[in-house]
C-alpha positions as CSV (number, residue, x, y, z in Angstrom):
1,X,-26.4,22.7,-9.3
2,X,-28.0,20.4,-7.0
3,X,-25.9,17.1,-6.4
4,X,-27.7,14.1,-7.4
5,X,-28.4,11.9,-5.0
6,X,-28.0,7.8,-4.8
7,X,-28.1,5.0,-2.7
8,X,-26.4,1.6,-3.4
9,X,-25.3,-1.8,-2.3
10,X,-21.9,-1.9,-1.1
11,X,-21.2,-4.5,-3.9
12,X,-20.9,-1.5,-6.5
13,X,-19.3,1.2,-4.2
14,X,-15.9,1.2,-5.6
15,X,-17.8,1.4,-9.1
16,X,-20.0,4.1,-8.6
17,X,-17.2,6.5,-6.9
18,X,-15.2,5.8,-10.4
19,X,-18.0,6.7,-12.6
20,X,-19.5,9.4,-10.2
21,X,-15.7,11.3,-10.7
22,X,-16.3,10.5,-14.4
23,X,-19.3,12.2,-14.8
24,X,-18.6,15.1,-12.2
25,X,-15.6,15.6,-14.3
26,X,-17.5,15.6,-17.6
27,X,-20.6,17.7,-16.5
28,X,-19.9,19.3,-13.4
29,X,-22.7,17.8,-11.9
30,X,-21.9,15.9,-8.7
31,X,-23.3,12.7,-7.7
32,X,-23.4,11.9,-4.2
33,X,-23.3,8.1,-3.6
34,X,-24.3,6.6,-0.3
35,X,-23.3,2.5,-0.1
36,X,-24.8,0.7,2.5
37,X,-26.1,-3.0,3.0
38,X,-28.4,-3.9,0.4
39,X,-31.3,-4.8,2.6
40,X,-31.3,-1.4,4.5
41,X,-30.8,0.4,1.2
42,X,-34.1,-1.2,-0.2
43,X,-36.1,-0.6,3.2
44,X,-35.3,3.2,3.1
45,X,-35.9,3.7,-0.4
46,X,-39.3,1.6,0.6
47,X,-40.0,4.0,3.4
48,X,-40.0,6.7,1.1
49,X,-36.8,8.9,1.7
50,X,-35.8,10.4,-1.3
51,X,-33.1,9.8,-3.3
52,X,-32.5,10.4,-7.2
53,X,-30.8,7.2,-8.3
54,X,-31.1,3.2,-6.6
55,X,-28.5,0.9,-7.5
56,X,-29.1,-2.4,-5.9
57,X,-29.2,-5.8,-7.0
58,X,-31.6,-7.2,-9.9
59,X,-34.2,-8.2,-7.5
60,X,-34.4,-5.8,-5.2
61,X,-35.0,-2.8,-8.0
62,X,-37.5,-5.1,-9.8
63,X,-39.3,-5.3,-6.6
64,X,-38.9,-1.5,-6.2
65,X,-40.1,-0.8,-9.4
66,X,-43.4,-3.2,-9.0
67,X,-43.8,-1.1,-5.9
68,X,-43.6,2.4,-7.7
69,X,-40.5,3.7,-5.8
70,X,-38.5,3.1,-8.8
71,X,-39.5,4.4,-12.1
72,X,-40.9,1.7,-14.7
73,X,-38.7,1.7,-17.8
74,X,-35.5,3.3,-15.9
75,X,-33.4,0.2,-15.3
76,X,-30.3,0.3,-16.8
77,X,-27.7,-2.9,-16.0
78,X,-24.4,-1.6,-14.5
79,X,-22.4,-4.6,-13.5
80,X,-21.9,-7.9,-12.7
81,X,-20.4,-9.5,-10.0
82,X,-19.7,-13.4,-8.9
83,X,-19.5,-14.6,-5.6
84,X,-16.0,-15.9,-4.4
85,X,-14.4,-17.4,-1.4
86,X,-12.2,-15.7,0.8
87,X,-10.0,-17.0,3.9
88,X,-7.9,-15.1,6.7
89,X,-4.2,-14.0,5.7
90,X,-1.4,-16.5,6.0
91,X,-4.3,-19.4,6.8
92,X,-4.3,-22.8,4.6
93,X,-5.7,-22.5,1.6
94,X,-8.8,-24.8,0.7
95,X,-9.3,-26.5,-2.5
96,X,-12.4,-25.0,-4.3
97,X,-11.7,-26.2,-8.0
98,X,-14.6,-28.9,-8.0
99,X,-18.0,-28.9,-6.3
100,X,-17.0,-31.6,-4.1
101,X,-13.9,-29.9,-3.2
102,X,-15.4,-26.7,-2.3
103,X,-18.0,-28.8,0.0
104,X,-15.6,-30.7,1.9
105,X,-13.7,-27.2,2.4
106,X,-17.1,-25.9,3.8
107,X,-17.7,-29.1,6.1
108,X,-14.3,-28.8,7.3
109,X,-14.5,-25.2,8.7
110,X,-15.4,-24.3,12.3
111,X,-17.0,-20.9,11.3
112,X,-18.2,-19.7,7.8
113,X,-19.1,-16.5,7.0
114,X,-22.0,-15.2,4.9
115,X,-24.1,-11.8,4.0
116,X,-27.3,-10.6,4.2
117,X,-27.5,-9.9,0.2
118,X,-27.7,-12.2,-2.8
119,X,-24.5,-13.7,-2.0
120,X,-26.0,-15.0,1.3
121,X,-29.1,-16.1,-0.3
122,X,-27.7,-18.1,-2.8
123,X,-24.9,-19.7,-0.6
124,X,-27.9,-21.0,1.7
125,X,-29.7,-22.5,-1.2
126,X,-26.3,-24.3,-2.0
127,X,-26.6,-25.7,1.1
128,X,-30.0,-27.0,1.0
129,X,-29.1,-28.5,-2.3
130,X,-26.2,-30.6,-0.7
131,X,-28.6,-31.5,1.8
132,X,-25.7,-30.3,5.0
133,X,-27.9,-26.9,6.2
134,X,-28.8,-28.5,9.2
135,X,-25.6,-29.7,9.8
136,X,-23.9,-26.5,9.3
137,X,-26.7,-24.4,11.5
138,X,-24.5,-23.8,14.2
139,X,-21.1,-22.8,12.3
140,X,-22.9,-20.3,10.0
141,X,-22.2,-16.6,11.1
142,X,-24.3,-13.9,9.0
143,X,-22.7,-10.2,8.9
144,X,-24.6,-7.6,10.1
145,X,-26.1,-5.3,7.2
146,X,-23.9,-3.2,6.1
147,X,-20.7,-5.0,7.4
148,X,-18.4,-6.6,5.1
149,X,-17.9,-10.8,5.4
150,X,-14.0,-10.2,4.8
151,X,-13.9,-8.1,8.1
152,X,-15.2,-11.3,9.8
153,X,-12.4,-13.3,7.9
154,X,-9.5,-10.9,8.9
155,X,-10.7,-10.8,12.8
156,X,-10.6,-14.5,12.8
157,X,-14.7,-14.0,13.6
158,X,-15.0,-16.7,10.9
159,X,-12.3,-19.2,9.1
160,X,-14.2,-19.5,5.4
161,X,-16.2,-16.4,3.7
162,X,-18.2,-16.0,1.2
163,X,-19.5,-13.1,-0.8
164,X,-19.4,-11.0,-3.9
165,X,-16.1,-10.4,-5.4
166,X,-16.5,-7.1,-5.6
167,X,-16.8,-6.6,-1.7
168,X,-13.9,-8.9,-0.9
169,X,-11.7,-6.9,-3.4
170,X,-9.1,-4.7,-1.3
171,X,-9.8,-5.3,1.8
172,X,-7.1,-6.1,4.3
173,X,-6.1,-9.1,6.4
174,X,-7.9,-11.8,3.9
175,X,-6.7,-14.1,0.6
176,X,-9.3,-14.5,-1.9
177,X,-9.4,-18.2,-3.1
178,X,-11.2,-17.5,-5.9
179,X,-14.9,-17.9,-7.3
180,X,-16.9,-20.6,-6.9
181,X,-16.5,-24.0,-9.2
182,X,-18.5,-23.5,-12.2
183,X,-21.8,-25.7,-10.9
184,X,-22.0,-23.6,-7.9
185,X,-21.2,-20.3,-9.8
186,X,-23.1,-17.6,-8.4
187,X,-23.6,-14.3,-10.7
188,X,-25.4,-11.4,-9.8
189,X,-26.5,-8.3,-11.8
190,X,-26.7,-4.8,-10.4
191,X,-29.2,-2.3,-12.2
192,X,-29.8,1.3,-11.5
193,X,-33.0,3.1,-11.5
194,X,-33.8,6.6,-10.8
195,X,-36.6,7.2,-8.1
196,X,-40.1,8.5,-8.4
197,X,-39.5,12.0,-7.2
198,X,-41.2,15.5,-7.8
199,X,-40.4,16.8,-11.4
200,X,-37.6,19.2,-10.0
201,X,-35.9,16.2,-9.2
202,X,-36.6,13.4,-11.0
203,X,-34.8,15.3,-14.1
204,X,-31.8,15.2,-12.0
205,X,-32.0,11.7,-11.6
206,X,-32.7,10.8,-15.4
207,X,-29.8,13.1,-16.0
208,X,-27.6,11.1,-13.4
209,X,-28.5,7.9,-14.6
210,X,-27.8,8.5,-18.3
211,X,-24.4,10.1,-17.2
212,X,-23.4,6.4,-15.3
213,X,-25.1,4.5,-18.2
214,X,-23.5,6.5,-21.7
215,X,-20.7,5.5,-23.6
216,X,-18.1,7.0,-21.4
217,X,-19.1,5.9,-18.4
218,X,-19.7,2.3,-19.8
219,X,-16.1,2.3,-21.0
220,X,-15.3,2.8,-17.3
221,X,-17.8,0.2,-16.4
222,X,-16.3,-2.4,-18.7
223,X,-13.1,-2.0,-17.5
224,X,-14.1,-2.2,-13.9
225,X,-16.3,-5.1,-14.2
226,X,-14.0,-6.9,-16.1
227,X,-12.0,-6.8,-12.7
228,X,-14.9,-7.9,-10.5
229,X,-15.7,-10.8,-12.0
230,X,-12.4,-12.5,-12.6
231,X,-10.5,-14.9,-10.3
232,X,-7.4,-13.4,-8.3
233,X,-4.2,-13.5,-10.5
234,X,-2.1,-17.0,-10.4
235,X,1.6,-16.7,-9.4
236,X,3.7,-17.2,-12.8
237,X,4.9,-20.9,-13.0
238,X,8.4,-21.7,-11.9
239,X,10.5,-24.0,-14.1
240,X,10.5,-27.2,-12.1
241,X,13.7,-28.7,-11.0
242,X,14.2,-32.2,-12.0
243,X,13.1,-34.6,-10.5
244,X,15.3,-36.5,-7.7
245,X,15.7,-40.1,-7.9
246,X,14.1,-42.4,-5.4
247,X,16.3,-44.4,-3.4
248,X,15.8,-48.4,-4.6
249,X,12.7,-49.4,-3.0
250,X,11.2,-46.2,-1.7
251,X,7.7,-44.7,-3.3
252,X,7.8,-41.1,-4.2
253,X,5.2,-39.3,-2.1
254,X,2.7,-36.8,-3.4
255,X,2.1,-34.0,-1.6
256,X,-1.8,-33.7,0.1
257,X,-2.1,-30.7,2.0
258,X,-5.0,-28.3,0.9
259,X,-2.3,-25.6,-0.6
260,X,-1.1,-28.3,-2.8
261,X,-4.5,-29.6,-4.0
262,X,-5.6,-26.1,-4.8
263,X,-2.1,-25.5,-7.3
264,X,-3.4,-28.9,-9.1
265,X,-6.9,-27.8,-9.7
266,X,-5.3,-24.1,-10.7
267,X,-3.5,-26.1,-13.5
268,X,-6.4,-27.8,-14.7
């Protein structure tokens, strides 16, 4: 049977590999997924490159539906992922538990990495709302399409980076600090649709979409997405040692490092 060809953004790469493997095992039909930068994926579909399935951020899918490259009525929401913050492994961990703390962490960074995708758009809007976009102009580093922001963090090209949590996970050399605080939180839906193709191929596209969005794949999706949108696991708390008595006349000092602030925020 002819394999089903799909194109997606990098944000859903691992999830789709899992779903495609499940579908192939259950049906014998192979779904080959090419994961690239979302901007490049949308451009290739708009240019007429042939695919059975298209899996991108919701706004990109809706534009492709409006222009006829993706069939109206075929949209199925596959995953949801939030924007997260990461730093280089071993670097000080900034506090990001409140909007003010996140703003201070951004202003303190020498170089700030962000993507060309939905998370990058949301980040620029956040900086505009804060009134600091102009101030950060020379410090913002946008990753090339298809290049993970995490790779720029790991190499030291940027000090702090923002991208979909699903794209930061499993990248070596970085530490995920967490999701954005509530007032800054940005969540993106990633739906799938099948492309307008000749009848012989559109049926395969619809069958592939049904396999991904069906009950069995849905169970896998639920488990995977729970990982995509959750915060990194917090370390177990150790039983605190009894406080030492200060010498007479000596005031106790509290830690003021970014890591200490992060620890206090995590318990709130």
